[in-house]
C-alpha positions in Angstrom: 5.5 -19.3 0.9 5.2 -15.5 0.7 8.4 -13.9 -0.5 9.5 -10.3 0.2 8.3 -8.9 -3.1 4.8 -10.5 -2.7 4.5 -9.0 0.7 5.5 -5.7 -0.5 2.8 -5.8 -3.2 0.2 -6.7 -0.5 1.5 -4.0 1.7 1.4 -1.3 -1.1 -2.2 -2.4 -2.0 -3.3 -2.0 1.5 -1.7 1.4 1.9 -3.3 2.6 -1.3 -6.7 1.2 -0.2 -6.5 3.1 3.0 -5.6 6.3 1.2 -8.5 6.1 -1.3 -10.9 5.1 1.5 -9.8 8.3 3.4 -9.3 10.8 0.5 -11.5 9.3 -2.3 -10.6 7.4 -5.5 -7.5 8.4 -7.4 -7.4 9.2 -11.1 -6.3 5.9 -12.6 -7.6 5.8 -16.2 -4.2 5.2 -17.8 -3.3 2.5 -15.2 -6.6 0.8 -15.6 -5.9 0.6 -19.4 -2.5 -1.1 -18.8 -3.9 -3.5 -16.2 -6.8 -4.6 -18.5 -4.4 -5.2 -21.4 -2.1 -7.3 -19.2 -5.0 -9.6 -18.1 -5.1 -11.9 -15.2 -7.6 -12.6 -12.4 -9.1 -9.9 -10.3 -6.6 -10.2 -7.4 -3.7 -10.0 -9.9 -5.2 -6.9 -11.5 -5.7 -5.2 -8.2 -2.1 -5.8 -7.2 -0.9 -4.5 -10.7 -3.0 -1.4 -10.4 -1.7 -0.7 -6.9 1.9 -1.0 -8.1 1.3 1.4 -11.0 -0.8 4.0 -9.1 1.5 3.7 -6.1 4.6 4.4 -8.1 2.9 7.5 -9.7 1.5 8.8 -6.3 4.8 8.4 -4.4 3.3 5.6 -2.2 6.3 3.4 -3.0 8.7 6.0 -1.8 6.8 6.5 1.4 6.8 2.7 2.1 10.6 2.7 1.6 10.9 5.7 3.8 8.9 4.0 6.5 10.9 0.9 6.2 14.2 2.8 6.6 12.9 4.6 9.7 11.8 1.2 11.2 15.2 -0.2 10.6 16.8 2.7 12.4 14.5 2.2 15.3 15.3 -1.5 15.4 19.0 -0.7 15.5 18.5 1.8 18.3 16.6 -0.7 20.3 19.2 -3.3 19.6 21.9 -1.0 20.9 19.9 -0.3 24.1 19.4 -4.1 24.6 23.1 -4.8 24.2 24.1 -2.1 26.7 21.4 -3.3 29.1 22.6 -6.9 29.0 26.1 -6.0 29.6 25.0 -3.8 32.5 23.0 -6.6 34.0 26.1 -8.8 34.1 28.2 -6.1 35.6 25.7 -5.5 38.3 25.3 -9.2 39.0 29.1 -9.8 39.6 30.1 -6.5 41.0 33.6 -5.2 41.2 35.1 -8.4 42.8 35.8 -6.8 46.2 33.2 -9.0 47.9 31.6 -12.4 47.1 28.9 -12.6 44.5 25.5 -13.2 46.0 24.2 -16.1 43.8 20.5 -15.4 44.5 20.9 -11.7 43.6 22.9 -12.6 40.5 20.2 -15.0 39.2 17.5 -12.4 39.8 19.4 -9.7 38.0 20.3 -11.9 35.1 17.1 -14.0 34.6 14.4 -12.3 36.7 13.0 -9.7 34.4 13.6 -11.9 31.3 11.7 -14.8 32.9 8.7 -12.6 33.9 8.4 -11.0 30.4 8.8 -14.4 28.8 5.9 -15.8 30.8 3.7 -12.7 30.0 4.5 -13.3 26.3 3.3 -16.9 26.6 0.1 -15.7 28.1 -0.4 -13.2 25.3 0.0 -15.9 22.7 -2.9 -17.7 24.2 -5.2 -14.6 24.2 -6.6 -12.7 21.2 -4.7 -9.5 20.7 -5.6 -6.5 18.4 -3.1 -4.0 19.7 0.7 -4.1 19.6 2.3 -4.6 23.1 5.7 -5.2 24.5 9.0 -4.2 22.8 7.3 -4.8 19.4 4.6 -2.2 20.3 7.4 0.2 21.4 9.1 -0.2 18.1 5.9 0.5 16.1 5.1 3.5 18.3 8.6 5.0 17.9 8.5 4.4 14.1 5.1 6.1 13.8 6.4 9.1 15.8 9.5 9.4 13.7 7.6 9.2 10.5 6.3 12.7 11.2 4.0 13.6 8.3 0.4 12.3 8.1 1.1 10.7 4.7 3.9 8.6 6.2 1.5 7.1 8.7 -0.2 5.0 6.0 2.5 2.4 5.7 2.4 1.6 9.4 -1.4 1.5 9.4 -1.4 -0.7 6.4 1.2 -3.1 8.0 -0.9 -3.2 11.2 -4.1 -3.9 9.2 -2.5 -6.8 7.3 -1.0 -8.3 10.4 -4.3 -8.1 12.3 -6.3 -9.7 9.5 -3.8 -12.5 8.9 -3.4 -13.1 12.7 0.3 -12.5 12.3 0.5 -9.4 14.6 1.4 -11.2 17.8 4.1 -13.6 16.3 5.5 -10.7 14.1 6.0 -8.4 17.0 7.1 -11.4 19.2 9.9 -12.0 16.6 11.2 -8.5 17.4 10.8 -8.9 21.1 12.7 -12.2 21.3 15.5 -10.8 19.0 16.0 -7.9 21.4 16.0 -10.1 24.5 18.4 -12.5 22.8 20.8 -9.7 22.1 20.6 -8.6 25.7 21.3 -12.1 27.0 24.2 -12.7 24.6 25.7 -9.4 25.7 25.2 -10.5 29.3 27.0 -13.8 28.6 29.8 -12.0 26.8 30.3 -9.6 29.8 30.1 -12.6 32.2 32.8 -14.5 30.3 35.0 -11.4 30.2 34.7 -10.5 33.9 35.1 -14.1 35.1 38.2 -14.5 32.9 39.8 -11.3 34.2 38.9 -11.2 37.9 38.7 -13.6 40.9 35.3 -13.9 42.3 33.9 -15.7 45.3 30.3 -17.1 45.3 27.9 -17.4 48.2 24.3 -18.2 49.0 23.2 -15.6 51.5 20.0 -16.0 53.5 18.5 -15.3 56.9 15.4 -17.6 56.7 16.3 -20.4 54.3 18.2 -23.5 55.3 21.3 -24.9 53.5 19.2 -27.8 52.2 17.0 -25.4 50.3 20.1 -24.1 48.4 21.2 -27.6 47.7 17.9 -28.5 46.1 17.6 -25.2 44.2 21.2 -25.6 42.8 20.5 -29.1 41.5 17.1 -28.1 40.1 18.5 -25.1 38.2 21.7 -27.1 37.2 19.9 -30.2 36.0 19.0 -29.0 32.5 22.4 -27.3 31.9 24.2 -30.4 33.0 22.7 -32.1 29.9 24.5 -29.5 27.8 27.9 -30.2 29.6 27.7 -27.5 32.3 29.0 -28.8 35.7 26.7 -28.9 38.8 28.4 -28.1 42.2 28.5 -31.0 44.6 26.8 -30.8 48.0 30.2 -30.1 49.6 30.8 -27.1 47.4 27.3 -25.8 48.0 27.7 -26.1 51.8 30.9 -24.2 51.7 29.2 -21.5 49.8 26.5 -20.9 52.3 27.0 -18.0 54.6 28.4 -19.0 58.0 30.2 -22.0 56.7 34.0 -22.4 56.6 36.2 -20.8 54.0 35.1 -21.7 50.5 37.0 -24.4 48.5 39.7 -23.2 46.1 38.0 -25.1 43.1 34.5 -23.6 44.0 35.0 -20.4 41.9 35.3 -22.1 38.5 32.4 -24.6 39.4 30.0 -21.8 40.3 31.0 -19.8 37.3 30.2 -22.7 34.9 26.9 -23.3 36.8 25.9 -19.5 36.5 26.8 -19.4 32.8 24.9 -22.6 32.2 21.8 -21.2 34.0 21.8 -18.0 31.8 22.3 -20.1 28.6 19.7 -22.7 29.4 16.9 -20.8 31.2 17.5 -17.5 29.5 19.0 -17.5 26.0 17.8 -20.9 24.6 14.1 -20.3 25.3 14.3 -16.9 23.6 16.0 -18.4 20.6 13.5 -21.2 20.3 10.6 -18.7 20.6 12.2 -16.4 18.1 12.4 -19.3 15.6 8.7 -20.3 16.3 7.5 -16.7 15.8 9.4 -16.3 12.5 7.9 -19.6 11.1 4.4 -18.7 12.3 4.6 -15.2 10.9 5.8 -16.5 7.6 3.1 -19.2 7.4 0.2 -16.9 8.3 1.3 -14.2 5.9 1.9 -16.8 3.3 -1.7 -18.0 3.5 -3.0 -14.5 3.6 -5.1 -13.4 0.6 -6.6 -10.1 -0.4 -10.2 -9.6 0.8 -11.7 -8.1 -2.3 -14.9 -7.2 -0.6 -13.2 -4.5 1.5 -14.1 -0.8 0.9 -11.7 0.6 -1.7 -11.3 -2.8 -3.4 -14.8 -3.9 -4.1 -15.4 -0.8 -6.2 -12.6 -1.9 -8.5 -14.3 -5.0 -9.8 -16.4 -3.5 -12.6 -13.5 -1.3 -13.7 -10.8 -4.0 -13.7 -13.0 -6.9 -14.8 -15.7 -5.5 -17.2 -18.3 -8.0 -18.0 -18.0 -7.4 -21.8 -15.6 -5.6 -24.0 -16.0 -4.0 -27.4 -14.3 -5.8 -30.3 -15.6 -3.5 -33.1 -17.9 -4.2 -36.0 -17.4 -7.7 -37.6 -18.6 -6.6 -41.0 -20.2 -3.6 -42.6 -23.9 -3.5 -43.1 -25.2 -4.5 -46.6 -25.7 -1.7 -49.1 -29.1 -0.3 -49.5 -30.6 -0.6 -53.1 -30.4 2.6 -55.1 -27.8 4.4 -53.1 -24.1 4.9 -53.3 -22.2 2.7 -50.9 -21.3 4.6 -47.8 -17.8 3.4 -46.6 -18.0 5.6 -43.5 -21.4 4.5 -42.2 -19.9 2.2 -39.6 -17.6 4.9 -38.2 -19.9 7.9 -38.4 -22.7 8.5 -35.8 -26.2 8.9 -37.1 -29.2 10.4 -35.4 -31.2 7.7 -33.6 -28.2 5.4 -33.2 -26.8 3.9 -30.1 -24.5 6.9 -29.4 -23.7 9.2 -26.4 -22.5 12.8 -26.0 -20.5 14.3 -23.1 -18.9 17.6 -22.3 -15.4 17.1 -20.8 -14.2 19.8 -18.4 -16.0 22.6 -20.1 -15.9 26.1 -18.6 -18.8 27.8 -17.0 -19.5 30.0 -20.0 -20.5 27.0 -22.0 -24.2 26.1 -21.7 -24.7 22.4 -21.8 -26.2 20.5 -23.6 -25.3 21.8 -27.0 -28.4 21.3 -29.2 -26.4 20.6 -32.3 -24.6 17.6 -30.7 -27.2 16.0 -28.5 -29.4 15.2 -31.5 -26.9 12.5 -32.4 -27.2 10.5 -29.1 -27.9 10.2 -25.4 -26.7 13.2 -23.4 -24.5 11.8 -20.5 -23.9 15.4 -19.2 -20.8 17.3 -18.2 -17.8 15.4 -16.9 -15.8 17.6 -14.5 -14.9 15.7 -11.3 -13.1 12.4 -10.6 -16.3 10.8 -9.4 -18.1 11.8 -12.6 -15.2 10.2 -14.6 -15.5 7.0 -12.8 -19.3 6.9 -13.2 -18.9 7.5 -17.0 -16.5 4.6 -17.3 -18.9 2.3 -15.5 -21.7 3.5 -17.7 -19.7 2.9 -20.9 -18.7 -0.5 -19.7 -22.3 -1.7 -19.2 -24.1 0.1 -22.1 -21.5 -0.4 -24.9 -22.3 2.7 -27.0 -21.3 2.6 -30.7 -20.1 6.2 -30.8 -19.1 8.5 -28.1 -18.8 12.2 -28.9 -16.7 14.3 -26.5 -16.8 18.1 -26.6 -13.6 19.8 -25.3 -12.8 23.5 -24.8 -10.3 24.6 -27.5 -9.2 27.5 -25.3 -7.7 25.2 -22.7 -4.3 23.5 -23.0 -4.7 19.7 -23.4 -2.9 18.4 -20.3 -1.6 14.9 -19.8 -4.5 13.9 -17.5 -7.2 14.7 -20.2 -5.3 13.0 -22.9 -4.8 9.8 -20.8 -8.6 9.9 -20.0 -9.5 10.2 -23.6 -7.3 7.2 -24.3 -9.2 5.3 -21.7 -12.5 6.3 -23.1 -11.5 5.1 -26.5 -11.2 1.6 -25.1 -14.7 1.6 -23.8 -16.6 2.4 -27.0 -16.4 1.3 -30.6 -15.7 4.8 -32.0 -14.6 8.0 -30.1 -15.0 11.4 -31.7 -13.4 14.6 -30.3 -15.1 17.9 -31.0 -12.8 20.8 -30.1 -14.9 23.9 -29.4 -12.8 26.9 -30.7 -14.8 29.3 -28.6 -17.6 29.2 -26.0 -20.8 27.5 -27.1 -24.1 29.0 -25.9 -27.7 28.5 -26.5 -29.3 30.0 -29.7 -29.8 33.8 -29.3 -32.4 36.2 -30.5 -31.9 39.0 -33.0 -31.4 41.5 -30.3 -28.7 39.4 -28.7 -27.0 39.1 -32.1 -26.9 42.8 -32.4 -25.3 43.0 -29.0 -22.3 41.0 -30.0 -23.3 37.6 -31.6 -21.9 36.4 -34.9 -24.7 36.8 -37.4 -25.3 34.4 -40.1 -23.7 31.3 -38.6 -27.0 29.7 -37.7 -25.3 27.7 -35.0 -26.1 29.8 -32.0 -22.4 30.4 -31.1 -21.2 33.6 -29.6 -17.9 34.9 -28.6 -17.1 35.4 -24.9 -17.2 39.0 -23.9 -14.0 40.9 -24.6 -12.5 38.3 -27.1 -12.0 38.1 -30.8 -13.0 35.2 -33.0 -10.4 32.4 -32.4 -8.9 34.3 -29.4 -6.9 31.9 -27.2 -7.9 29.2 -29.5 -5.6 26.1 -29.1 -7.4 23.9 -31.7 -4.2 23.1 -33.6 -2.4 22.2 -30.3 -5.3 19.9 -29.4 -5.2 18.2 -32.8 -1.4 17.7 -32.6 -1.5 16.3 -29.0 -4.4 13.9 -29.9 -2.7 12.7 -32.9 0.6 12.2 -30.9 -1.3 9.9 -28.5 -2.6 7.8 -31.4 -6.1 9.2 -32.0 -7.4 8.8 -35.5 -7.1 12.3 -37.1 -10.3 11.8 -39.1 -12.3 11.7 -35.8 -10.9 15.0 -34.6 -13.2 18.0 -35.4 -12.8 21.7 -34.9 -16.2 23.0 -34.1 -19.7 21.4 -34.2 -20.2 22.5 -37.8 -17.3 20.4 -39.0 -18.5 17.4 -37.0 -22.1 17.6 -38.2 -21.1 18.0 -41.8 -19.3 14.6 -41.5 -22.4 13.0 -40.1 -24.7 13.8 -43.0 -25.6 10.6 -44.9 -24.6 10.5 -48.6 -27.7 10.6 -50.9 -28.2 8.5 -54.1 -26.9 10.2 -57.2 -28.5 9.6 -60.6 -26.1 9.0 -63.6 -25.3 12.0 -65.5 -25.9 14.5 -62.7 -22.9 16.2 -61.1 
């Protein structure tokens, strides 16, 4: 069976799916890393991701707010039902100054309830895609009171799950039968109180119907209550209660009171309670057998990110040394031109011309990564191509925020070696001599220039970048300030004859 916590996870997952379908995918690199490390099948990972991302995005708080509003609406409807039931009983019996019309009392106490119950039975036999009845009123009021657009998602998610699991009709039916049961119990309580405190007379009043009709109707309605111990009036008591007959018998009042209460219990309250129990069991069973449809938009796209077909495990052993050369201990962790490497620029400003010629010679240029969609595409590319080295160029003038740091951590899980190149100032294409005279830095040979109006190292946060990256666990030997520092580490060591320095 589906417990409350399991349903809450499904509910949260559906709400997050609707949000991402409407607004686009959320940034979830850190959460994906945790989910992949935890393991499990695809459905388990989808639920876990929804729990982590939902907590971060405030979706859990919105679900709880929607639940609180829904409870308040239920309490308000319950109060209305209780007062309505008490009002029906008071209208049926009157103030005691004149005899109670039994036909009118039955219609007031059971008429509307019976009609609505029959309509509910018909709705159970027909396919329903929209909330109706008191359950539909509850859902409508809750949606109206939720106010903000973001608070509509929990209601839409709940409705979506209920429709796909075919639990919508019994779920809303449970609320409908609960409210009607409260109304009938309030009516019974009012009947018992009034009949205990006042003296009432009971009559069948008619112009067209014969006394025999009332005798048959009384026994018909009282047959089932009599099985529960409620007394059925005798033909003599019935005849004395018909308009135009002699004065009613003294013992007729208690007999009719028992009969009327038995009719309300048997034909009103018991069917509602049985229907309520059936709806609860049916709702629980249908939701308990409900499973995530992983082919839905918003979930199907998560498969390659949550369940990558392969995963890097590193290099099993270093390559054998080449004869006549000094062993190179860093050859497995240093990118070489022509290797299976890739280079990207992460959130670089507009004054940086990409690609940087000094970096792209080391591997395939995967372009600039600026938007959320580009980040997701890059993760998918790294998952399928399995690069040995990934070189990431970052702007050293920016402050490394939490989102970039988490994304770099995620990238480190998708390649064998991750290298961070911090650009201490804007990188541009190589310049001519005239351009150098206009403001370039001569003699560097790298084609780097300072942005207009800045000094060398102005607004440079390279030290902050290094500190933050090391704090997140990045290898400090793979953090480079400037392309020159990075390229110097990639030059292969040459063989050195004995005796030469």
